[in-house]
C-alpha distance (Angstrom), angle and dihedral (degrees) to the residues before:
residue distance angle dihedral
X1 . . .
X2 3.70 . .
X3 3.83 92.7 .
X4 3.77 91.5 46.5
X5 3.85 89.2 54.1
X6 3.85 90.1 48.5
X7 3.71 93.2 50.8
X8 3.79 91.9 47.7
X9 3.84 92.1 51.2
X10 3.83 89.7 46.9
X11 3.79 89.7 51.2
X12 3.79 92.0 49.4
X13 3.82 91.4 49.4
X14 3.83 95.9 47.9
X15 3.90 90.0 47.5
X16 3.80 89.8 53.8
X17 3.79 89.3 52.3
X18 3.78 93.8 47.7
X19 3.70 111.4 115.7
X20 3.80 118.4 -108.7
X21 3.75 115.5 -121.4
X22 3.82 137.9 -158.2
X23 3.78 133.2 -164.6
X24 3.79 111.1 -127.2
X25 3.79 134.5 -178.4
X26 3.72 127.3 -152.0
X27 3.80 113.7 -154.7
X28 3.84 109.5 -144.9
X29 3.75 134.9 170.4
X30 3.89 86.4 -102.4
X31 3.73 94.1 53.9
X32 3.77 135.2 -92.7
X33 3.90 126.9 -23.4
X34 3.76 113.4 -157.8
X35 3.88 114.6 -152.5
X36 3.81 135.7 -175.3
X37 3.87 108.8 -147.0
X38 3.64 134.5 -175.0
X39 3.78 112.4 -134.5
X40 3.76 123.6 -120.4
X41 3.82 104.7 -172.7
X42 3.87 103.4 146.2
X43 3.68 132.0 62.0
X44 3.73 89.0 -109.7
X45 3.78 96.5 52.8
X46 3.75 92.5 41.9
X47 3.89 91.2 51.8
X48 3.77 90.2 51.2
X49 3.69 94.9 45.0
X50 3.90 112.5 149.9
X51 3.74 94.0 -31.6
X52 3.87 116.2 145.9
X53 3.88 94.1 16.7
X54 3.75 118.8 136.0
X55 3.79 99.4 -159.8
X56 3.84 144.9 -4.4
X57 3.70 123.2 -152.7
X58 3.87 117.5 -120.6
X59 3.73 100.8 -94.5
X60 3.83 99.4 32.3
X61 3.76 128.0 90.2
X62 3.76 145.6 124.9
X63 3.85 129.7 -76.5
X64 3.79 113.9 -151.8
X65 3.75 115.2 -161.8
X66 3.78 124.0 -171.4
X67 3.85 126.2 -166.7
X68 3.79 92.5 -125.2
X69 3.82 138.3 36.5
X70 3.82 116.1 -116.5
X71 3.81 142.0 134.4
X72 3.78 105.7 -74.5
X73 3.78 139.6 -165.2
X74 3.73 128.6 -160.7
X75 3.83 133.3 -170.8
X76 3.71 136.5 -159.2
X77 3.78 100.0 -130.8
X78 3.78 111.0 152.8
X79 3.89 90.4 1.4
X80 3.71 110.6 131.7
X81 3.78 101.0 -167.6
X82 3.78 133.7 55.1
X83 3.85 112.9 -103.0
X84 3.81 139.6 -161.0
X85 3.74 109.2 -136.2
X86 3.84 116.9 -156.0
X87 3.84 110.6 -163.5
X88 3.86 108.6 -153.2
X89 3.76 132.5 -166.7
X90 3.80 128.5 -141.2
X91 3.88 90.8 -92.2
X92 3.82 89.2 58.1
X93 3.84 93.7 -107.1
X94 3.78 119.8 142.3
X95 3.85 105.3 -121.1
X96 3.86 98.6 177.2
X97 3.78 140.4 2.3
X98 3.85 122.3 -152.8
X99 3.79 99.7 -163.2
X100 3.83 125.4 -160.7
X101 3.75 98.5 2.1
X102 3.84 119.3 -161.4
X103 3.80 115.8 -100.4
X104 3.82 115.2 -118.6
X105 3.84 93.6 8.5
X106 3.72 117.7 146.1
X107 3.84 93.3 -164.4
X108 3.85 109.5 117.4
X109 3.86 116.8 -107.7
X110 3.84 104.9 -148.0
X111 3.87 125.1 -144.9
X112 3.94 91.1 -143.6
X113 3.89 87.1 -146.0
X114 3.77 142.2 42.3
X115 3.88 106.4 -78.7
X116 3.79 137.8 164.3
X117 3.79 99.1 -164.7
X118 3.71 139.1 50.5
X119 3.77 131.4 -173.7
X120 3.78 120.0 -156.7
X121 3.86 115.8 -161.2
X122 3.86 130.9 170.1
X123 3.80 110.0 -73.7
X124 3.86 111.8 -87.1
X125 3.80 94.9 23.7
X126 3.87 95.2 106.2
X127 3.80 88.9 58.0
X128 3.75 93.8 40.9
X129 3.85 89.7 54.5
X130 3.82 94.2 40.0
X131 3.76 89.6 -117.9
X132 3.88 113.0 169.6
X133 3.77 141.4 170.7
X134 3.71 109.8 -80.0
X135 3.84 94.5 38.2
X136 3.78 117.1 122.0
X137 3.75 132.4 -122.5
X138 3.74 124.3 -148.2
X139 3.92 128.5 -170.3
X140 3.69 140.7 140.5
X141 3.72 118.1 -135.6
X142 3.86 116.9 -131.1
X143 3.84 112.4 -99.4
X144 3.76 110.9 -87.5
X145 3.77 97.1 25.8
X146 3.72 110.9 149.3
X147 3.78 124.7 -159.1
X148 3.83 111.7 -151.0
């Protein structure tokens, strides 16, 4: 019984730590691109980002959401894989794409505009899906999602 209770408590703890995800669609001139994105809505989840990952599947990534729109800069410190970063404004419009970023680089990657969202995909996926600046991103956050 003791082991069953320990397993149950471990299961509950790991479930609480599991990343929240959202389905998103990017509308491009070539059609719709569906994505499954982990949410980064707190300072802690945004700071961790996709660091220490060894791979991403083609339609998976991370959606960073910030409480306020502003010019932003990201870096690739401790990020093992190349990423495409899509910088998105409050209307859901892609304002800038930083394609094929360099793993482990500490050089800032600038948004080139005021944004409040960033999608990170595996490097090369923006081109593979014909994603361009000006395309729109649509998603609905899970009920109760809080952006800090």
